[in-house]
C-alpha positions as CSV (number, residue, x, y, z in Angstrom):
1,M,18.7,-43.9,54.9
2,Y,16.7,-45.2,57.4
3,E,13.4,-42.4,57.3
4,F,13.5,-42.9,53.8
5,L,13.5,-47.2,53.7
6,L,10.7,-46.7,56.7
7,T,8.9,-44.7,54.1
8,L,9.3,-47.1,51.4
9,H,8.2,-50.1,53.7
10,N,5.0,-48.4,55.0
11,L,3.8,-47.5,51.4
12,A,4.8,-50.8,50.0
13,R,2.6,-52.4,52.7
14,W,0.1,-50.8,51.2
15,L,0.1,-52.2,47.8
16,V,0.6,-55.4,49.4
17,L,-2.7,-55.2,51.1
18,L,-4.1,-54.0,48.4
19,A,-3.0,-57.0,45.7
20,A,-3.7,-59.5,48.6
21,V,-7.6,-57.8,48.6
22,W,-8.0,-58.2,45.1
23,L,-6.4,-62.0,44.9
24,V,-8.7,-62.8,47.3
25,Y,-11.6,-61.0,45.5
26,Q,-10.9,-62.9,42.3
27,I,-10.2,-66.2,43.9
28,V,-13.8,-66.1,45.6
29,S,-15.1,-64.9,42.6
30,G,-14.0,-67.8,41.0
31,L,-15.8,-70.0,43.2
32,R,-19.1,-68.8,42.6
33,G,-18.3,-70.1,39.0
34,R,-15.6,-68.2,36.9
35,T,-12.6,-70.5,36.0
36,Y,-9.1,-70.2,37.4
37,G,-7.4,-68.2,34.6
38,S,-4.7,-65.9,33.8
39,A,-5.9,-63.3,35.8
40,D,-6.3,-64.8,38.6
41,R,-2.4,-66.1,38.6
42,R,-1.0,-62.9,37.5
43,A,-2.9,-61.6,40.6
44,G,-1.2,-64.2,42.5
45,L,2.2,-63.4,40.7
46,L,2.0,-59.8,41.5
47,Y,0.8,-60.6,45.0
48,T,3.9,-63.0,45.8
49,G,6.4,-60.4,43.7
50,L,5.6,-57.3,46.3
51,M,5.5,-59.8,49.4
52,D,9.0,-60.5,48.2
53,L,9.6,-56.3,47.9
54,Q,8.4,-56.1,51.2
55,L,10.6,-59.1,52.7
56,V,13.7,-56.8,51.0
57,L,12.3,-53.5,52.4
58,G,12.2,-55.2,55.6
59,I,15.3,-57.0,55.9
60,L,17.3,-53.8,55.3
61,L,15.4,-52.1,57.8
62,L,15.9,-54.9,60.5
63,V,19.4,-54.7,60.0
64,S,19.2,-50.2,60.2
65,S,16.8,-50.2,63.0
66,P,17.8,-47.9,65.7
67,L,15.2,-49.4,67.9
68,V,16.0,-53.4,67.1
69,Q,20.1,-52.5,67.2
70,S,19.3,-51.1,70.6
71,A,17.0,-53.8,71.5
72,L,19.7,-56.7,70.5
73,G,22.2,-55.1,72.9
74,N,19.7,-56.2,75.8
75,L,17.4,-58.4,74.7
76,G,16.0,-59.8,78.0
77,A,14.9,-55.9,78.8
78,A,13.7,-55.7,75.1
79,M,11.7,-58.7,75.6
80,Q,9.6,-57.0,78.8
81,N,8.7,-54.3,76.1
82,S,5.8,-55.4,74.1
83,Q,6.7,-53.3,71.3
84,T,9.9,-54.2,71.1
85,R,9.2,-57.5,71.2
86,F,6.7,-57.3,68.3
87,F,9.5,-55.8,66.0
88,V,12.7,-58.1,67.4
89,A,10.8,-61.2,68.2
90,E,7.4,-61.3,66.1
91,H,6.7,-59.0,63.2
92,W,9.5,-60.7,61.2
93,V,8.6,-64.1,61.6
94,L,5.3,-63.4,60.6
95,M,6.0,-61.6,58.2
96,L,8.5,-64.4,56.4
97,A,5.9,-67.0,57.3
98,A,3.5,-64.9,55.1
99,V,6.0,-65.0,52.3
100,V,6.8,-68.5,52.7
101,L,2.8,-69.1,52.2
102,A,2.8,-66.9,49.5
103,H,5.4,-68.7,47.5
104,V,4.0,-72.3,48.5
105,G,0.4,-71.2,47.1
106,S,2.0,-70.0,44.5
107,S,3.5,-73.5,43.5
108,R,0.2,-75.4,44.4
109,V,-1.7,-73.3,42.0
110,K,0.9,-73.9,39.4
111,K,0.7,-77.5,40.2
112,A,-2.6,-77.7,40.2
113,T,-4.2,-80.1,37.5
114,D,-8.1,-78.7,37.2
115,A,-9.2,-75.2,37.8
116,L,-11.4,-75.8,41.0
117,L,-8.2,-77.5,42.5
118,K,-6.4,-74.2,41.2
119,Q,-8.7,-72.2,43.1
120,R,-8.9,-74.5,46.4
121,Q,-5.2,-74.2,46.5
122,A,-5.1,-70.3,46.1
123,L,-7.9,-69.8,48.5
124,I,-6.2,-71.9,51.2
125,W,-2.3,-70.9,50.8
126,Y,-2.6,-67.1,49.5
127,G,-5.7,-66.3,52.6
128,L,-3.2,-68.3,55.2
129,S,-0.5,-65.7,54.2
130,L,-3.2,-63.1,54.2
131,A,-4.2,-63.7,57.4
132,S,-0.2,-63.8,58.5
133,M,0.3,-60.6,57.1
134,L,-2.7,-59.0,59.0
135,L,-1.7,-60.3,62.2
136,A,1.8,-59.3,61.9
137,I,1.2,-55.3,61.0
138,P,1.6,-52.9,63.7
139,W,-1.9,-51.2,63.5
140,W,-0.9,-48.8,66.3
141,R,1.7,-47.0,64.5
142,P,1.0,-44.2,62.0
143,L,-1.0,-45.9,58.9
144,L,1.0,-43.6,56.5
145,R,4.1,-42.6,57.1
146,L,5.6,-40.2,54.9
147,G,9.0,-39.3,56.5
């Protein structure tokens, strides 16, 4: 089950990244004269929804990961190893922050009254979410894990 979840989490990562790149592209191109519209809103909802899916998969991985379970048995030693510390203390915190920032962005965009304000709110909050997510990705691990 753990290997299946890990593979699914890895594949979902690429969907989230693609959605994020598309969303930021939509917002930036909107700042060049196009009005923030329903396609932009859908892109934000897709990104936020995929972040939620990734969060659920990540929580399931966190509780079933042999690496995390072993590290929790000796937290002091786990903190001495940078890769173990990354998954036990850094990865999930940054990813949770990315999800929260995406939801704040979605809410702020929804509440904004004019198109320019919507675009600015989207760029700020979704941009911060993307930055947090990029910091939290373990780039040293295989980029495509299929089993």
